[in-house]
C-alpha positions as a Markdown table, in Angstrom:
| # | Residue | x | y | z |
|---|---|---|---|---|
| 1 | Met | 5.4 | -15.3 | -5.3 |
| 2 | Asp | 5.3 | -14.6 | -1.5 |
| 3 | Pro | 2.6 | -16.9 | -0.1 |
| 4 | Ser | 1.2 | -14.0 | 2.0 |
| 5 | Ile | 0.4 | -12.1 | -1.2 |
| 6 | Gln | -2.6 | -13.2 | -3.2 |
| 7 | His | -3.4 | -11.6 | -6.6 |
| 8 | Glu | -6.6 | -12.3 | -8.6 |
| 9 | Arg | -8.4 | -11.0 | -11.7 |
| 10 | Gln | -11.9 | -9.9 | -10.7 |
| 11 | Pro | -15.0 | -10.7 | -12.8 |
| 12 | Asp | -15.4 | -6.9 | -13.7 |
| 13 | Gly | -11.9 | -6.9 | -15.3 |
| 14 | Ser | -10.2 | -5.2 | -12.3 |
| 15 | Phe | -7.4 | -6.8 | -10.3 |
| 16 | Cys | -7.2 | -7.4 | -6.5 |
| 17 | Leu | -4.0 | -7.9 | -4.5 |
| 18 | Thr | -4.2 | -9.0 | -0.9 |
| 19 | Ala | -1.2 | -8.9 | 1.3 |
| 20 | Asp | -1.4 | -10.4 | 4.8 |
| 21 | Leu | 1.2 | -10.0 | 7.5 |
| 22 | Trp | 1.4 | -10.6 | 11.4 |
| 23 | Val | 3.9 | -8.6 | 13.4 |
| 24 | Pro | 4.7 | -8.9 | 17.1 |
| 25 | Ser | 3.9 | -5.2 | 17.8 |
| 26 | Pro | 0.9 | -3.5 | 19.3 |
| 27 | Val | -1.8 | -2.3 | 16.9 |
| 28 | Glu | -1.4 | 1.3 | 18.2 |
| 29 | Asp | 2.4 | 1.3 | 17.3 |
| 30 | Val | 1.8 | -0.1 | 13.9 |
| 31 | Phe | -1.1 | 2.3 | 13.2 |
| 32 | Ala | 1.0 | 5.3 | 14.4 |
| 33 | Phe | 3.7 | 4.4 | 11.9 |
| 34 | Phe | 1.1 | 4.3 | 9.1 |
| 35 | Ser | -0.4 | 7.5 | 10.3 |
| 36 | Asp | 2.6 | 9.4 | 9.0 |
| 37 | Ala | 2.3 | 9.4 | 5.2 |
| 38 | His | 6.0 | 10.2 | 5.0 |
| 39 | Asn | 6.8 | 6.7 | 6.3 |
| 40 | Leu | 5.5 | 5.3 | 3.0 |
| 41 | Glu | 8.9 | 6.3 | 1.5 |
| 42 | Ala | 10.6 | 3.6 | 3.9 |
| 43 | Leu | 8.2 | 0.9 | 2.6 |
| 44 | Thr | 8.8 | 1.6 | -1.1 |
| 45 | Pro | 11.7 | 0.1 | -3.1 |
| 46 | Ala | 14.4 | 2.6 | -4.0 |
| 47 | Leu | 14.1 | 2.0 | -7.7 |
| 48 | Leu | 10.8 | 3.8 | -7.7 |
| 49 | Arg | 12.4 | 6.9 | -6.3 |
| 50 | Phe | 9.2 | 7.5 | -4.4 |
| 51 | Gln | 8.8 | 10.8 | -2.7 |
| 52 | Val | 6.0 | 12.4 | -0.6 |
| 53 | Leu | 5.6 | 15.9 | -2.0 |
| 54 | Thr | 3.0 | 17.1 | 0.5 |
| 55 | Pro | 4.8 | 18.9 | 3.4 |
| 56 | Ala | 4.9 | 17.4 | 6.9 |
| 57 | Pro | 3.1 | 17.2 | 9.1 |
| 58 | Ile | 0.2 | 15.8 | 7.1 |
| 59 | Glu | -3.1 | 16.0 | 9.1 |
| 60 | Met | -4.5 | 12.5 | 8.4 |
| 61 | Ala | -8.4 | 12.4 | 8.2 |
| 62 | Ala | -11.0 | 11.5 | 5.7 |
| 63 | Gly | -10.6 | 13.9 | 2.8 |
| 64 | Thr | -6.8 | 14.5 | 3.2 |
| 65 | Leu | -5.1 | 14.8 | -0.1 |
| 66 | Ile | -1.5 | 13.6 | -0.5 |
| 67 | Asp | 0.8 | 14.2 | -3.5 |
| 68 | Tyr | 3.8 | 12.0 | -4.5 |
| 69 | Arg | 6.4 | 11.7 | -7.2 |
| 70 | Leu | 7.8 | 8.4 | -8.3 |
| 71 | Arg | 9.3 | 6.6 | -11.3 |
| 72 | Ile | 7.7 | 3.5 | -12.9 |
| 73 | Arg | 10.1 | 1.7 | -15.1 |
| 74 | Gly | 12.1 | 4.9 | -15.3 |
| 75 | Val | 9.2 | 7.1 | -16.3 |
| 76 | Pro | 8.5 | 10.0 | -13.9 |
| 77 | Met | 5.0 | 10.3 | -12.6 |
| 78 | Arg | 3.0 | 12.2 | -10.2 |
| 79 | Trp | 0.4 | 10.6 | -7.9 |
| 80 | Arg | -2.4 | 12.1 | -5.9 |
| 81 | Thr | -4.4 | 10.1 | -3.3 |
| 82 | Glu | -7.2 | 11.0 | -1.1 |
| 83 | Ile | -7.8 | 9.4 | 2.3 |
| 84 | Ala | -11.4 | 8.2 | 1.7 |
| 85 | Glu | -11.8 | 6.6 | 5.2 |
| 86 | Trp | -10.0 | 7.1 | 8.4 |
| 87 | Asp | -10.7 | 4.8 | 11.4 |
| 88 | Pro | -7.8 | 4.7 | 13.9 |
| 89 | Pro | -6.4 | 2.2 | 14.9 |
| 90 | Asn | -8.4 | -0.2 | 12.8 |
| 91 | Gly | -7.5 | 1.1 | 9.3 |
| 92 | Phe | -8.0 | 3.5 | 6.5 |
| 93 | Val | -8.7 | 3.7 | 2.8 |
| 94 | Asp | -6.7 | 5.7 | 0.2 |
| 95 | Val | -7.9 | 6.1 | -3.4 |
| 96 | Gln | -6.0 | 7.4 | -6.3 |
| 97 | Leu | -7.3 | 10.7 | -7.8 |
| 98 | Lys | -4.4 | 11.0 | -10.3 |
| 99 | Gly | -1.6 | 8.6 | -11.2 |
| 100 | Pro | -0.4 | 5.5 | -13.1 |
| 101 | Tyr | -3.6 | 3.4 | -12.7 |
| 102 | Thr | -7.1 | 3.9 | -14.2 |
| 103 | Ser | -8.2 | 3.3 | -10.6 |
| 104 | Trp | -6.6 | 2.4 | -7.2 |
| 105 | His | -8.5 | 1.7 | -4.0 |
| 106 | His | -6.3 | 0.6 | -1.2 |
| 107 | Thr | -7.7 | -0.7 | 2.1 |
| 108 | His | -5.4 | -0.9 | 5.0 |
| 109 | Arg | -6.6 | -3.0 | 8.0 |
| 110 | Phe | -5.0 | -3.5 | 11.4 |
| 111 | Ala | -6.3 | -5.9 | 14.1 |
| 112 | Thr | -5.0 | -7.1 | 17.4 |
| 113 | Glu | -4.2 | -10.8 | 17.1 |
| 114 | Asp | -2.1 | -13.2 | 19.2 |
| 115 | Gly | -0.4 | -10.5 | 21.1 |
| 116 | Gly | 0.6 | -8.6 | 17.9 |
| 117 | Thr | -1.0 | -7.0 | 14.9 |
| 118 | Arg | -2.5 | -8.5 | 11.7 |
| 119 | Cys | -1.8 | -6.1 | 8.9 |
| 120 | Arg | -3.9 | -6.6 | 5.8 |
| 121 | Asp | -3.7 | -4.7 | 2.5 |
| 122 | Ile | -6.4 | -5.1 | -0.1 |
| 123 | Val | -5.8 | -3.2 | -3.2 |
| 124 | Arg | -8.4 | -3.2 | -6.0 |
| 125 | Tyr | -7.1 | -1.5 | -9.2 |
| 126 | Arg | -7.4 | -1.2 | -12.9 |
| 127 | Val | -4.5 | -0.6 | -15.4 |
| 128 | Phe | -4.2 | 1.2 | -18.7 |
| 129 | Gly | -4.0 | -1.5 | -21.4 |
| 130 | Gly | -6.0 | -4.0 | -19.4 |
| 131 | His | -5.2 | -7.6 | -18.9 |
| 132 | Leu | -2.3 | -7.7 | -21.4 |
| 133 | Ile | -0.3 | -4.9 | -19.6 |
| 134 | Gln | -1.3 | -6.4 | -16.2 |
| 135 | Arg | 0.2 | -9.7 | -17.2 |
| 136 | Leu | 3.3 | -8.5 | -18.9 |
| 137 | Phe | 4.3 | -5.7 | -16.4 |
| 138 | Val | 2.1 | -4.5 | -13.7 |
| 139 | Arg | 1.3 | -7.7 | -11.8 |
| 140 | Arg | 5.0 | -8.5 | -11.2 |
| 141 | Asp | 5.7 | -4.9 | -10.2 |
| 142 | Val | 2.8 | -4.6 | -7.8 |
| 143 | Glu | 3.7 | -8.0 | -6.2 |
| 144 | Ala | 7.4 | -6.9 | -5.9 |
| 145 | Ile | 6.4 | -3.6 | -4.2 |
| 146 | Phe | 4.3 | -5.4 | -1.6 |
| 147 | Ser | 6.9 | -8.1 | -1.0 |
| 148 | Tyr | 9.4 | -5.3 | -0.3 |
| 149 | Arg | 6.9 | -3.6 | 1.9 |
| 150 | Gln | 6.3 | -6.7 | 4.0 |
| 151 | Ala | 10.1 | -7.3 | 4.3 |
| 152 | Gln | 10.5 | -3.7 | 5.6 |
| 153 | Met | 7.6 | -4.1 | 8.1 |
| 154 | Arg | 9.1 | -7.4 | 9.3 |
| 155 | Glu | 12.4 | -5.6 | 9.9 |
| 156 | Arg | 10.7 | -2.6 | 11.6 |
| 157 | Phe | 8.1 | -4.5 | 13.7 |
| 158 | Gly | 9.5 | -8.0 | 14.1 |
| 159 | Ser | 9.0 | -11.2 | 12.1 |
| 160 | Ser | 7.9 | -14.1 | 14.3 |
| 161 | Ala | 4.6 | -15.5 | 13.2 |
| 162 | Pro | 2.1 | -16.7 | 15.8 |
């Protein structure tokens, strides 16, 4: 597993993934990229066939709804998220309203650090089938998605660590 990605089972039975990455780009540039929901397609592995269905431009704000289509292990799914918090350029939170998880709460944080930006994703989620399905399938898939995401961010924004 990528050392910048931590994954833990929580006492309440949910799971928490934390992905941490520093990039040598200004926080305003990094946040601007994430402010366009359609850029999520570039950060998602091709095998998921991830597609934003909500037409561009998407006005990002608390309460914005975004619809997606993807495939998980070949099974087509729809996903709807809501922007629960919007705090430019410090971060935002999206939550799943409909999708492949029983719950999904994704906090995106951006902070100026050492002349670049510290990007931190904190995802708290629950899966259908609980710990067994998490251990057999979901953990590995979620970690692979975030490893890919970090590789794409390094390529887009630079990769030297402070």
